[in-house]
C-alpha positions in Angstrom: 0.0 0.0 0.0 2.9 2.3 0.9 4.5 1.6 -2.5 1.2 2.2 -4.3 0.9 5.6 -2.5 4.4 6.5 -3.4 3.8 5.6 -7.1 0.6 7.8 -7.1 2.5 10.6 -5.4 5.4 10.4 -8.0 2.8 10.2 -10.9 1.2 13.4 -10.0 4.3 15.3 -9.1 5.7 14.4 -12.5 2.5 15.5 -14.3 2.1 18.7 -12.2 5.8 19.8 -12.5 6.3 18.7 -16.0 7.5 21.8 -17.8 5.1 22.7 -20.5 6.2 24.0 -24.0 4.4 27.3 -23.3 3.7 29.8 -20.4 0.8 29.0 -18.2 -1.9 31.7 -18.5 -1.4 32.5 -14.8 2.2 33.4 -15.7 1.1 35.2 -18.8 -1.6 37.2 -16.9 1.1 38.4 -14.4 3.4 39.4 -17.3 0.6 41.2 -19.1 -0.2 43.1 -16.0 3.4 44.0 -15.4 3.8 45.1 -19.1 0.4 46.7 -19.5 -0.3 47.2 -23.1 3.3 47.2 -24.3 4.1 44.3 -26.6 0.8 42.6 -25.7 0.4 39.5 -27.7 -2.0 36.6 -28.0 -1.1 33.0 -27.2 0.8 31.4 -30.0 0.2 28.6 -30.8 -3.6 28.5 -30.0 -4.5 26.1 -27.3 -8.1 24.7 -26.7 -9.4 25.3 -23.2 -9.3 21.7 -22.1 -5.5 21.5 -23.1 -4.8 24.3 -20.6 -6.1 22.0 -17.8 -2.7 20.1 -17.9 -1.2 23.2 -16.2 -3.6 23.0 -13.2 -4.3 19.3 -12.6 -4.8 19.5 -8.8 -6.6 22.9 -8.7 -10.3 23.0 -8.1 -11.9 23.8 -11.4 -15.7 23.5 -10.8 -18.2 23.4 -8.0 -21.8 22.4 -8.5 -24.6 20.5 -6.8 -22.7 17.3 -7.2 -19.6 18.4 -5.4 -16.2 20.0 -6.3 -14.0 18.7 -9.2 -10.4 19.3 -10.0 -9.0 19.9 -13.5 -7.8 16.4 -13.6 -11.4 15.2 -13.1 -12.7 17.2 -16.0 -10.0 15.7 -18.2 -10.7 12.2 -17.1 -14.5 12.3 -17.6 -14.2 14.3 -20.8 -11.7 11.8 -22.3 -13.9 8.8 -21.5 -17.0 10.6 -23.0 -15.2 11.6 -26.1 -14.4 7.9 -26.9 -18.1 7.1 -26.3 -19.3 9.9 -28.7 -16.8 8.7 -31.3 -18.1 5.1 -31.1 -21.7 6.2 -31.2 -21.4 8.3 -34.4 -19.0 5.8 -36.0 -16.1 8.1 -36.4 -13.1 5.9 -37.2 -10.4 8.5 -37.6 -8.5 10.2 -34.8 -10.2 13.4 -35.5 -13.9 14.2 -36.2 -13.1 17.7 -37.5 -15.8 19.1 -39.6 -18.6 17.5 -37.5 -20.9 19.2 -35.0 -22.1 17.8 -31.7 -25.3 19.3 -30.2 -25.9 18.9 -26.5 -28.5 19.6 -24.0 -27.2 19.4 -20.5 -27.8 20.8 -17.1 -25.8 23.8 -15.9 -23.2 21.7 -14.1 -20.2 19.3 -14.7 -22.1 17.5 -17.4 -22.1 20.6 -19.6 -18.4 21.1 -19.3 -17.5 17.4 -19.8 -19.6 17.2 -23.0 -18.2 20.3 -24.4 -14.6 19.2 -23.7 -15.3 15.7 -25.0 -16.5 17.3 -28.3 -13.3 19.3 -28.7 -11.1 16.3 -27.9 -12.5 14.5 -31.0 -12.0 17.7 -33.1 -15.7 18.5 -33.5 -17.6 21.8 -32.9 -19.9 22.0 -30.0 -23.5 23.3 -30.4 -24.9 24.1 -26.9 -28.7 24.0 -26.6 -30.8 26.1 -24.2 -32.7 24.0 -21.6 -35.5 26.5 -21.3 -36.2 26.7 -25.1 -39.3 24.9 -26.3 -38.6 21.6 -28.1 -39.5 23.1 -31.5 -36.7 25.7 -31.0 -34.2 23.1 -30.0 -35.1 21.0 -33.0 -34.5 23.9 -35.2 -31.0 24.4 -33.9 -30.2 20.7 -34.3 -31.5 20.7 -37.9 -29.9 24.0 -38.9 -26.5 23.1 -37.4 -26.6 19.6 -39.2 -25.4 18.0 -35.9 -24.2 14.4 -36.1 -25.6 13.5 -32.7 -27.3 15.2 -29.7 -25.9 14.4 -26.2 -28.6 14.7 -23.5 -28.2 14.6 -19.8 -30.6 12.7 -17.6 -32.5 15.8 -16.5 -33.9 16.0 -20.1 -34.3 12.4 -20.9 -38.1 12.9 -21.6 -37.2 15.0 -24.7 -35.1 12.4 -26.4 -37.9 10.6 -28.3 -39.4 13.9 -29.5 -36.0 15.3 -30.6 -35.2 12.0 -32.5 -38.7 12.0 -34.3 -38.5 15.6 -35.3 -35.0 15.8 -36.4 -33.9 12.3 -37.4 -30.7 12.9 -35.4 -29.5 10.1 -33.0 -29.3 11.0 -29.4 -26.9 9.8 -26.7 -28.2 9.8 -23.2 -25.5 10.9 -20.7 -25.9 9.2 -17.3 -24.6 10.6 -14.1 -22.1 7.8 -14.0 -20.5 9.1 -17.2 -19.2 12.1 -15.3 -19.5 11.3 -11.6 -18.0 7.7 -11.2 -15.2 7.3 -8.7 -11.8 6.4 -10.1 -8.3 5.7 -9.0 -6.4 9.0 -9.6 -3.5 6.9 -10.8 -5.7 5.7 -13.6 -6.9 9.0 -14.8 -8.0 8.2 -18.4 -6.6 11.3 -20.2 -3.2 11.0 -18.5 -2.8 7.2 -18.9 -4.9 6.1 -22.0 -4.7 9.2 -24.1 -1.0 9.6 -24.5 -1.2 9.1 -28.3 -4.0 11.7 -28.5 -1.9 14.0 -26.4 1.0 13.7 -28.7 -1.2 14.3 -31.6 -2.4 17.6 -30.1 1.2 18.6 -29.5 1.8 18.1 -33.2 -1.2 20.2 -34.0 0.0 22.9 -31.9 3.3 23.1 -33.7 1.4 24.0 -36.9 -1.1 26.1 -35.0 -4.0 23.9 -36.4 -6.4 24.9 -33.7 -6.4 28.5 -34.6 -9.0 28.1 -37.5 -10.7 25.0 -36.3 -14.4 25.5 -35.5 -15.1 25.1 -31.8 -18.5 26.6 -31.0 -21.7 27.2 -33.0 -23.8 29.7 -30.9 -27.1 30.9 -32.1 -28.0 34.5 -32.2 -31.0 35.9 -30.2 -33.0 36.3 -33.3 -33.8 39.9 -32.6 -33.2 40.8 -36.3 -34.6 37.7 -37.9 -34.4 33.9 -37.7 -31.5 32.8 -35.4 -28.2 32.3 -37.2 -25.5 29.9 -36.2 -22.4 31.9 -35.3 -19.3 29.7 -35.9 -16.4 30.6 -33.5 -13.0 29.0 -33.9 -10.5 28.2 -31.1 -8.6 31.2 -32.3 -11.7 33.4 -31.9 -12.3 32.1 -28.5 -8.7 32.5 -27.3 -8.7 36.1 -28.5 -11.9 36.8 -26.6 -10.8 35.0 -23.5 -7.3 36.5 -23.2 -8.7 40.0 -23.8 -10.9 39.5 -20.7 -8.1 38.0 -18.6 -6.0 41.0 -19.2 -8.7 43.7 -19.1 -10.4 42.5 -15.9 -7.2 41.1 -14.2 -8.1 37.4 -14.1 -5.8 35.0 -12.2 -6.0 31.4 -11.0 -6.9 32.6 -7.5 -10.3 33.9 -8.8 -13.6 32.2 -7.9 -16.6 33.2 -10.0 -20.3 32.6 -9.3 -22.1 31.3 -12.4 -25.9 31.9 -12.8 -26.3 32.5 -16.5 -27.8 30.5 -19.3 -25.3 28.4 -21.2 -26.1 29.0 -24.8 -24.7 32.5 -25.3 -21.3 34.1 -25.1 -21.9 35.6 -21.7 -22.5 32.4 -19.9 -20.3 30.2 -22.0 -17.1 32.3 -22.8 -17.1 35.0 -20.2 -18.1 33.1 -17.1 -17.2 29.5 -17.8 -14.3 29.3 -20.3 -12.4 32.3 -19.0 -11.7 30.9 -15.5 -10.8 27.4 -16.9 -8.4 29.2 -19.3 -6.3 30.5 -16.4 -6.8 27.9 -13.7 -9.5 29.7 -11.7 -12.6 28.2 -10.3 -16.2 28.4 -11.3 -19.1 27.8 -8.9 -22.2 26.9 -10.9 -25.9 27.2 -9.9 -28.3 25.2 -12.0 -30.6 28.1 -12.0 -30.8 31.7 -10.8 -32.3 32.2 -7.3 -31.9 35.6 -5.7 -31.7 34.2 -2.2 -29.1 31.6 -3.2 -27.0 34.1 -4.9 -27.0 36.5 -2.0 -26.1 33.6 0.2 -23.1 32.7 -1.9 -22.0 36.3 -2.4 -22.1 37.0 1.4 -20.7 33.9 2.8 -17.1 34.5 3.6 -16.3 30.9 3.0 -18.7 29.1 0.5 -21.0 26.6 1.9 -19.2 23.3 2.3 -16.6 23.9 -0.3 -14.1 26.3 1.4 -14.3 28.7 -1.6 -14.9 32.5 -1.4 -16.7 34.1 -4.3 -14.7 37.2 -5.6 -16.2 37.7 -9.1 -19.7 38.0 -10.3 -21.1 38.7 -13.8 -24.8 38.9 -14.7 -27.4 40.7 -16.9 -29.2 43.8 -15.7 -32.4 41.7 -15.0 -30.5 39.6 -12.4 -29.2 42.7 -10.7 -32.8 44.1 -10.6 -34.1 40.8 -9.1 -31.3 40.9 -6.5 -32.1 44.5 -5.5 -35.8 43.5 -5.3 -34.9 40.6 -3.0 -32.7 42.8 -0.9 -35.3 45.4 -0.4 -38.1 43.0 0.4 -36.1 41.6 3.2 -35.2 45.1 4.7 -37.6 46.7 7.1 -35.7 49.9 8.0 -35.3 48.9 11.7 -32.1 48.8 13.7 -31.3 45.2 12.9 -31.7 45.8 9.2 -29.3 48.8 9.4 -26.6 46.5 10.7 -27.5 44.0 7.9 -27.2 46.7 5.3 -23.7 47.6 6.5 -22.8 43.9 6.6 -23.8 43.5 3.0 -21.9 46.5 1.8 -18.8 45.8 3.8 -18.7 42.1 2.7 -19.2 42.9 -1.0 -16.6 45.7 -0.9 -14.0 43.6 1.0 -14.6 40.1 -0.6 -15.6 40.8 -4.1 -13.1 42.5 -6.4 -15.4 42.8 -9.6 -19.0 42.8 -10.7 -19.9 43.1 -14.4 -23.1 43.8 -16.2 -23.8 43.0 -19.8 -25.9 41.4 -22.6 -28.5 44.3 -22.3 -28.3 47.9 -21.6 -27.8 48.7 -17.8 -30.5 51.2 -16.6 -28.8 53.9 -14.5 -31.2 53.5 -11.5 -30.1 49.9 -11.2 -26.5 50.8 -11.4 -26.9 53.5 -8.7 -29.0 51.4 -6.4 -26.6 48.4 -6.7 -23.7 50.7 -5.8 -25.6 52.0 -2.8 -26.3 48.4 -1.5 -22.9 46.8 -2.4 -20.5 49.6 -2.8 -19.7 48.3 -6.3 -20.1 50.4 -9.4 -21.0 47.8 -12.0 -18.5 47.5 -14.9 -20.5 47.6 -18.0 -19.1 46.3 -21.3 -20.3 45.6 -24.9 -20.3 42.5 -26.9 -22.3 40.1 -28.9 -22.3 36.5 -30.2 -20.3 37.3 -33.3 -17.5 39.2 -31.6 -17.4 38.3 -27.9 -16.4 41.3 -25.8 -15.3 44.4 -27.8 -15.6 47.4 -25.5 -15.3 47.6 -21.7 -15.2 50.2 -19.0 -11.9 50.1 -17.0 -11.1 47.7 -14.2 -9.4 50.6 -12.4 -10.8 54.0 -13.4 -14.0 55.9 -13.8 -16.9 53.9 -15.1 -19.4 56.3 -16.7 -23.1 55.5 -16.6 -24.5 54.6 -20.1 -21.0 54.2 -21.6 -19.0 51.0 -22.5 -15.5 52.5 -22.2 -12.8 51.7 -24.6 -11.9 48.8 -27.1 -10.4 45.7 -25.5 -7.0 44.4 -26.4 -6.6 43.2 -30.1 -9.9 44.8 -31.0 -10.3 47.6 -33.5 -13.5 49.5 -33.7 -14.9 52.1 -36.1 -18.0 54.3 -36.0 -19.1 54.9 -39.6 -21.9 56.3 -41.7 -22.8 55.1 -45.1 -21.4 56.9 -48.2 -21.9 55.2 -51.6 -19.3 57.4 -53.1 -16.5 56.4 -50.6 -14.0 53.8 -51.6 -15.3 51.3 -49.1 -18.9 52.6 -49.0 -18.7 54.5 -45.7 -17.1 57.5 -44.0 -15.1 57.1 -40.8 -16.5 59.2 -37.9 -14.2 57.7 -35.3 -11.7 54.8 -35.2 -9.8 53.3 -32.3 -8.2 50.5 -30.5 -7.1 49.9 -26.9 -4.5 52.6 -27.1 -6.2 55.5 -28.7 -9.2 56.7 -30.7 -9.0 59.3 -33.6 -12.1 61.3 -34.5 -12.4 62.6 -38.0 -12.3 66.5 -38.2 -15.8 68.1 -38.1 -17.5 64.7 -37.0 -17.1 65.1 -33.2 -20.1 63.6 -31.3 -21.7 62.3 -34.5 -23.6 59.0 -34.3 -22.9 56.0 -36.7 -23.0 52.3 -36.9 -20.2 50.5 -34.9 -17.9 48.3 -36.9 -15.5 45.7 -35.3 -12.3 44.0 -36.6 -9.8 41.6 -34.9 -9.0 38.0 -34.1 -12.1 37.9 -31.9 -14.5 38.3 -34.8 -16.4 35.1 -35.8 -15.4 33.1 -38.9 -18.9 32.6 -40.5 -22.6 32.1 -40.1 -23.1 28.4 -40.5 -24.2 27.8 -44.1 -25.3 31.4 -44.5 -22.7 33.0 -46.8 -25.3 35.6 -47.9 -25.7 36.7 -44.2 -21.9 36.9 -43.9 -21.5 39.0 -47.0 -24.2 41.5 -45.8 -22.6 41.7 -42.4 -19.1 42.8 -43.5 -17.8 45.8 -45.2 -15.7 45.3 -48.5 -12.5 46.0 -46.4 -13.3 43.5 -43.7 -15.1 45.3 -40.9 -18.0 43.4 -39.1 -21.1 45.6 -39.0 -22.6 45.2 -35.5 -26.0 46.8 -36.4 -25.7 48.9 -33.3 -25.5 52.7 -33.3 -22.6 54.2 -31.3 -21.2 57.5 -30.4 -17.7 58.5 -29.2 -18.0 61.4 -26.8 -16.0 62.7 -23.9 -13.4 60.1 -24.4 -15.6 57.1 -24.2 -17.9 55.0 -26.4 -21.6 54.7 -25.9 -24.1 52.3 -27.5 -27.2 54.2 -28.6 -29.2 51.0 -29.5 -29.8 48.8 -32.5 -29.5 50.8 -35.7 -32.7 49.4 -37.0 -34.9 49.1 -33.9 -33.5 51.4 -31.2 -33.0 54.5 -33.3 -36.3 56.2 -33.8 -36.5 58.9 -36.6 -39.2 61.4 -35.6 -39.8 64.8 -37.0 -36.3 64.9 -38.4 -34.7 63.9 -35.2 -32.7 60.7 -34.6 -33.6 59.5 -31.1 -32.1 56.7 -29.1 -34.8 54.4 -27.7 -32.3 53.3 -24.9 -31.8 57.0 -23.9 -35.5 57.4 -23.5 -35.7 54.2 -21.5 -33.0 55.2 -19.1 -35.0 58.4 -18.2 -38.3 56.6 -17.9 -36.8 54.0 -15.6 -35.9 56.8 -13.1 -39.7 57.2 -12.5 -40.4 55.8 -9.0 -43.4 53.9 -10.3 -41.8 52.3 -13.4 -39.9 49.0 -13.0 -39.4 48.1 -16.7 -39.9 49.6 -20.0 -39.4 49.3 -23.8 -39.4 52.2 -26.2 -40.1 51.6 -29.8 -41.0 53.6 -32.9 -44.5 53.4 -34.4 -45.1 54.3 -38.1 -46.7 57.8 -38.5 -47.6 59.5 -41.8 -46.8 63.0 -40.3 -43.7 62.4 -38.0 -42.2 59.4 -39.7 -42.3 57.6 -36.4 -43.9 58.3 -33.1 -42.4 57.3 -29.8 -44.2 54.6 -27.8 -43.4 53.5 -24.3 -44.5 50.0 -23.1 -44.3 50.2 -19.3 -44.4 47.8 -16.4 -45.3 49.4 -13.0 -44.5 48.5 -9.5 -47.0 46.3 -7.8 -50.1 48.2 -6.7 -49.3 51.3 -8.7 -52.0 52.7 -10.9 -51.6 53.3 -14.6 -50.7 56.9 -15.4 -52.6 59.1 -17.8 -50.4 59.9 -20.8 -50.5 63.6 -20.0 -49.3 63.1 -16.5 -46.2 60.9 -17.8 -45.5 63.5 -20.4 -45.4 66.4 -17.9 -43.0 64.4 -15.8 -40.8 63.3 -18.7 -40.5 66.9 -20.1 -38.4 67.8 -17.1 -35.8 65.2 -18.1 -35.6 65.1 -21.9 -36.3 67.3 -24.9 -39.9 67.5 -25.9 -39.3 65.5 -29.2 -38.0 62.5 -27.1 -41.0 62.4 -24.8 -43.4 59.4 -25.7 -46.7 60.2 -27.3 -48.1 56.6 -26.9 -48.1 54.5 -23.8 -49.2 50.9 -23.2 -49.0 48.9 -19.9 -48.0 45.2 -19.4 -47.9 43.1 -16.2 -44.4 41.8 -17.1 -41.9 42.6 -19.9 -41.3 39.6 -22.1 -37.5 38.8 -22.2 -35.4 36.1 -23.5 -33.0 34.0 -21.4 -30.3 36.6 -21.6 -32.7 39.3 -20.4 -33.1 40.9 -23.9 -36.4 42.3 -25.2 -37.4 41.4 -28.7 -38.9 44.7 -29.7 -40.3 43.4 -33.0 -42.3 40.8 -31.0 -43.6 43.6 -28.7 -44.5 45.6 -31.7 -46.5 42.8 -33.1 -48.3 41.8 -29.9 -48.8 45.2 -28.2 -49.6 47.2 -31.4 -51.3 44.7 -33.7 -53.1 47.6 -35.4 -49.9 48.6 -37.1 -49.2 45.1 -38.3 -51.7 45.9 -41.2 -49.8 49.0 -42.1 -47.8 49.0 -45.2 -44.9 50.6 -43.3 -42.9 48.4 -40.9 -41.1 49.1 -37.6 -37.7 50.6 -38.2 
């Protein structure tokens, strides 16, 4: 027994201390923080996230409802599942490159293991959303031409319907596939996958992973039918390392994960980034305000000895946390002490809180800062580009702005000009070092363009959409209107939906929404443009009021709003809803609201802009 223990000890010392051919990302992060932006370079060659785990075998990678798991556990379970997937789809070669594997898993270890297993066989992962209706799930499976659908036990009841509607084979993932006990000396990846490991080392030498498809993520569908965004390992590495540098990630970080796992925010920002640098991710299967507060405030996490020091969420989550906090406070002496405890704990234990995926209303930002002492860091990104702009980690965070470009990202604010060489005029153009504004175009609005290694490779089997989405000289057209003013970038809204043209004025719907949300009775709102023969468009506000509040007459709302914004930005139409329909990422589909709340305009020959 002593000899066996000695063998195990030597085995793991050898693996842990084995000098890699490249710097660990913890070392890289320290170097980047030391060098700041000087000589800042991406990893070369590109390494898939699972391959980074070899640097952190004995560190805790993930904590979920099943327990806590080290990086070696993730490698072990993923390697075994990769063999099972290969056998199921009948892939006989070492690599299944060119194939796509769809998967529907719980927000826990099963998700990570399935994704890593997919990458180990060279295929691209197609994550499905557990809250989507089956019809939507089947659309993604069909559209991505997935070879198989891996389904965890929680969604076993959907297997038959998925197979019938898509004709694609399913593979049921049992808990034993990723929770079985094993002898650490018999770690499957470290003992049985040496040939595969050598193959990956050879691929690294020719940088083969850089252009290899890794993820197919479907857009929110706010501008049409959801499209499959194909991200390569090179795209993901650029996105991840930009965040590691910009937000100061190290292997000592512990992040709380409450987000859906079918969009960039949940997949890349909060799950892949910690794994890339040896940090720890604490996953909750669903968002629950009470549970989140408990985890944020507990100095040492319940039963796992880990302290949360990072949190990223959407504005809706922060609104729900504020609502939960206020419902538990009764303004007595005891609650005064509780309020101080919450603020002191968040200030002293948590180093960063980030908001994204939707515009952050200023009242939420201000109230959150009052409660926790944290001014939320707002950033800008989307499925096709990951994160492109961010407020600073250290420095002023201006409400309503998204700061500056992230490392390796170039941005441009442009306006169409059919006579220009590339079809547009540059209003402002910049990168992480500086922004240059064209003379005479200060404070002008235009469409935001993005370029860099972070930008996606293609829409899956949609070359027409790709062609429309890029300029002739290679800029990706985000479809968002932006402005560079007072040294920072701000997003004014979707070019087609959130910019309202009324009476010759260009009005930002998000700007109007921010003001409306400062009303004490309004908890949520959406501002859209309605077709109007005289004005071009009229400003309509769809409002959700606090519980028990009475609907306001339009004239009363207008009198209040005129004290905050120009008369031409004040809504002339108002409708009330009990709750605002939002998707899993907290986004409002304004085209759906237009169709359901204002059906009389659906018959108009003019459409919402």
